[in-house]
ROSE-4610 file (N, C-alpha, C; in Angstrom, 1 decimal, always signed):
// ROSE-4610
residu = [X/X/X/X/X/X/X/X/X/X/X/X/X/X/X/X/X/X/X/X/X/X/X/X/X/X/X/X/X/X/X/X/X/X/X/X/X/X/X/X/X/X/X/X/X/X/X/X/X/X/X/X/X/X/X/X/X/X/X/X/X/X/X/X/X/X/X/X/X/X/X/X/X/X/X/X/X/X/X/X/X/X/X/X/X/X/X/X/X/X/X/X/X/X/X/X/X/X/X/X/X/X/X/X/X/X/X/X/X/X/X/X/X/X/X/X/X/X/X/X/X/X/X/X/X/X/X/X/X/X/X/X/X/X/X/X/X/X/X/X/X/X/X/X/X/X/X/X/X/X/X/X/X/X/X/X/X/X/X/X/X/X/X/X/X/X/X/X/X/X/X/X/X/X/X/X/X/X/X/X/X/X/X/X/X/X/X/X/X/X/X/X/X/X/X/X/X/X/X/X/X/X/X/X/X/X/X/X/X/X/X/X/X/X/X/X/X/X/X/X/X/X/X/X/X]
num = [1/1/1/2/2/2/3/3/3/4/4/4/5/5/5/6/6/6/7/7/7/8/8/8/9/9/9/10/10/10/11/11/11/12/12/12/13/13/13/14/14/14/15/15/15/16/16/16/17/17/17/18/18/18/19/19/19/20/20/20/21/21/21/22/22/22/23/23/23/24/24/24/25/25/25/26/26/26/27/27/27/28/28/28/29/29/29/30/30/30/31/31/31/32/32/32/33/33/33/34/34/34/35/35/35/36/36/36/37/37/37/38/38/38/39/39/39/40/40/40/41/41/41/42/42/42/43/43/43/44/44/44/45/45/45/46/46/46/47/47/47/48/48/48/49/49/49/50/50/50/51/51/51/52/52/52/53/53/53/54/54/54/55/55/55/56/56/56/57/57/57/58/58/58/59/59/59/60/60/60/61/61/61/62/62/62/63/63/63/64/64/64/65/65/65/66/66/66/67/67/67/68/68/68/69/69/69/70/70/70/71/71/71/72/72/72/73/73/73/74/74/74/75/75/75]
x = [+0.8/-0.2/+0.9/+0.6/+1.4/+0.7/+1.7/+1.4/+0.9/+1.5/+1.0/+0.4/-0.4/-1.1/+0.2/-0.3/+0.6/-0.1/+0.4/+0.0/+0.4/+1.7/+2.3/+1.7/+1.7/+0.9/-0.3/-0.8/-2.1/-1.8/-2.5/-2.5/-2.8/-4.2/-4.6/-5.1/-4.9/-5.2/-6.2/-7.4/-8.3/-8.4/-8.1/-8.2/-9.4/-9.9/-11.2/-11.2/-12.1/-12.1/-13.3/-12.9/-13.8/-15.0/-16.1/-17.2/-17.3/-16.8/-16.8/-15.6/-14.3/-13.0/-12.3/-12.9/-12.4/-10.9/-10.5/-8.8/-9.1/-8.0/-7.7/-7.4/-7.9/-8.0/-8.0/-7.5/-7.7/-9.3/-9.9/-11.3/-11.9/-10.8/-11.3/-11.2/-10.9/-10.9/-12.3/-12.8/-14.1/-15.1/-16.0/-17.3/-18.5/-19.6/-20.9/-21.2/-21.7/-21.8/-23.2/-23.1/-24.1/-25.5/-25.4/-26.9/-26.9/-26.1/-26.5/-25.8/-26.4/-25.4/-25.1/-25.6/-25.3/-23.6/-23.3/-22.1/-20.9/-20.0/-18.7/-17.6/-17.5/-16.4/-15.3/-14.4/-13.1/-13.5/-12.9/-13.3/-13.2/-12.4/-12.3/-13.4/-14.0/-15.4/-16.8/-16.5/-17.9/-18.6/-20.3/-20.9/-21.3/-21.7/-22.9/-24.1/-24.8/-26.2/-26.9/-27.8/-28.5/-29.7/-30.0/-31.6/-32.7/-32.3/-33.4/-34.1/-33.2/-33.6/-34.3/-34.2/-35.3/-36.8/-37.7/-38.9/-39.4/-40.7/-41.2/-41.7/-41.7/-42.1/-43.6/-44.2/-45.6/-46.2/-47.2/-47.7/-48.3/-48.4/-49.0/-50.4/-51.2/-52.8/-53.1/-52.7/-53.1/-54.5/-55.2/-56.5/-56.5/-57.5/-57.7/-58.4/-58.1/-58.8/-60.1/-60.3/-61.4/-62.0/-62.4/-63.1/-64.3/-64.5/-65.8/-66.6/-67.8/-68.7/-68.6/-69.0/-68.9/-70.1/-69.8/-70.9/-70.9/-72.3/-72.3/-71.8/-71.2/-70.6/-71.5/-72.5/-73.9/-75.0/-75.7/-77.0/-78.1]
y = [-1.1/+0.1/+1.3/+2.2/+3.3/+4.5/+5.0/+6.4/+7.5/+7.6/+9.0/+8.3/+9.2/+9.0/+9.3/+8.5/+8.8/+9.8/+10.9/+11.9/+12.4/+11.5/+11.7/+11.9/+12.9/+13.0/+13.7/+14.1/+14.7/+16.4/+17.0/+18.5/+18.9/+18.5/+19.0/+17.9/+17.8/+16.7/+17.2/+16.6/+16.8/+15.4/+15.3/+14.2/+13.8/+12.5/+12.1/+10.8/+10.4/+9.0/+8.1/+7.2/+6.1/+5.7/+5.8/+5.6/+4.0/+3.2/+1.9/+1.4/+1.4/+0.9/+2.2/+3.3/+4.5/+4.6/+4.5/+4.9/+6.2/+7.0/+7.9/+7.7/+8.4/+8.2/+9.7/+9.8/+10.9/+11.4/+12.4/+12.5/+12.0/+12.2/+11.9/+10.3/+9.6/+8.2/+7.6/+8.3/+7.9/+7.9/+6.9/+6.8/+6.7/+7.0/+6.7/+5.2/+4.7/+2.9/+2.9/+1.6/+1.3/+1.2/+0.5/+0.4/+1.5/+2.2/+3.3/+4.6/+5.5/+6.3/+7.5/+7.4/+8.6/+8.3/+7.1/+6.9/+7.2/+7.7/+7.7/+6.7/+5.6/+4.6/+4.5/+3.8/+3.7/+2.6/+2.2/+1.3/-0.1/-0.3/-1.5/-2.1/-0.9/-1.2/-0.9/-0.5/-0.2/-1.6/-1.6/-2.6/-2.4/-3.7/-3.6/-3.5/-2.9/-2.7/-4.1/-4.0/-5.2/-5.2/-6.1/-5.8/-6.3/-6.8/-7.2/-5.9/-4.8/-3.5/-2.6/-3.1/-2.2/-2.4/-1.5/-1.7/-2.9/-3.7/-4.7/-4.3/-5.2/-4.7/-4.6/-3.8/-3.7/-4.6/-5.4/-6.2/-5.6/-6.3/-5.6/-6.0/-5.1/-5.3/-5.7/-7.2/-7.9/-8.1/-7.8/-8.0/-8.5/-9.4/-9.6/-8.6/-8.4/-7.2/-7.5/-8.7/-9.0/-10.4/-10.3/-11.7/-12.3/-13.7/-14.1/-14.4/-14.4/-14.6/-16.2/-16.3/-18.0/-18.7/-19.9/-20.7/-21.7/-22.1/-23.4/-24.6/-25.6/-26.7/-28.1/-27.9/-29.0/-28.2/-29.1/-28.4/-29.0]
z = [+0.1/+0.0/+0.1/-0.8/-1.0/-0.1/+0.2/+1.2/+0.3/-1.0/-1.6/-2.7/-3.3/-4.6/-5.9/-6.7/-8.1/-8.8/-9.2/-9.8/-11.1/-11.1/-12.7/-13.9/-14.6/-15.9/-15.6/-14.5/-14.2/-14.1/-15.0/-14.7/-13.4/-13.0/-11.6/-10.9/-9.7/-8.8/-7.8/-7.6/-6.4/-5.8/-4.4/-3.6/-3.0/-3.6/-2.9/-2.3/-1.6/-0.8/-1.3/-1.7/-2.3/-1.1/-1.5/-0.3/+0.0/-0.5/-0.3/+0.6/-0.2/+0.6/+1.3/+1.4/+2.1/+1.8/+0.5/+0.1/-0.5/-0.6/-1.2/-2.7/-3.7/-5.0/-5.6/-6.9/-7.6/-8.0/-7.9/-7.9/-9.4/-10.4/-11.9/-12.1/-11.3/-11.3/-10.6/-9.8/-9.0/-10.1/-10.1/-10.9/-9.9/-10.5/-9.8/-10.0/-8.7/-8.5/-9.3/-10.0/-10.8/-10.1/-8.9/-8.2/-7.2/-6.8/-5.9/-6.4/-7.1/-8.0/-7.1/-6.0/-5.1/-4.5/-4.7/-4.2/-5.3/-4.7/-5.7/-5.6/-6.0/-5.8/-6.8/-6.6/-7.3/-8.4/-9.4/-10.2/-9.7/-8.9/-8.3/-7.5/-6.9/-6.0/-6.9/-8.1/-8.7/-9.0/-8.8/-8.9/-10.2/-10.9/-12.1/-12.0/-12.9/-12.6/-12.5/-11.5/-11.0/-11.6/-12.6/-13.0/-12.2/-11.2/-10.2/-9.6/-9.5/-8.9/-9.6/-11.0/-12.0/-11.7/-12.1/-12.0/-12.7/-12.3/-13.0/-14.3/-15.5/-16.6/-16.5/-17.3/-17.5/-18.3/-18.4/-19.0/-20.4/-21.6/-22.7/-22.7/-23.3/-23.7/-25.0/-24.9/-26.4/-26.8/-27.7/-28.2/-29.6/-29.8/-31.3/-32.1/-33.3/-33.9/-34.4/-34.9/-35.7/-35.1/-33.8/-33.2/-33.9/-33.9/-34.3/-33.2/-33.4/-32.2/-31.9/-30.7/-30.1/-30.8/-31.2/-31.8/-30.8/-30.5/-29.6/-30.4/-29.5/-30.0/-30.2/-29.9/-29.9/-30.5/-31.2/-31.9/-31.2]
């Protein structure tokens, strides 16, 4: 574990803390988390979007365009 951030090649550096692992990171490397967009996390701690957290699909209203009337099966 290094004590200092490697800022070589960066024009300006703002230091931020990852909300998951609480390590110092350059602010430009932090990303919004997939499941909790309010969290700013480093790429190693980033989650992929969980489809179970999405709202349920809406059912479709499927109807027949020209239905025939019912006829009795027996005479």
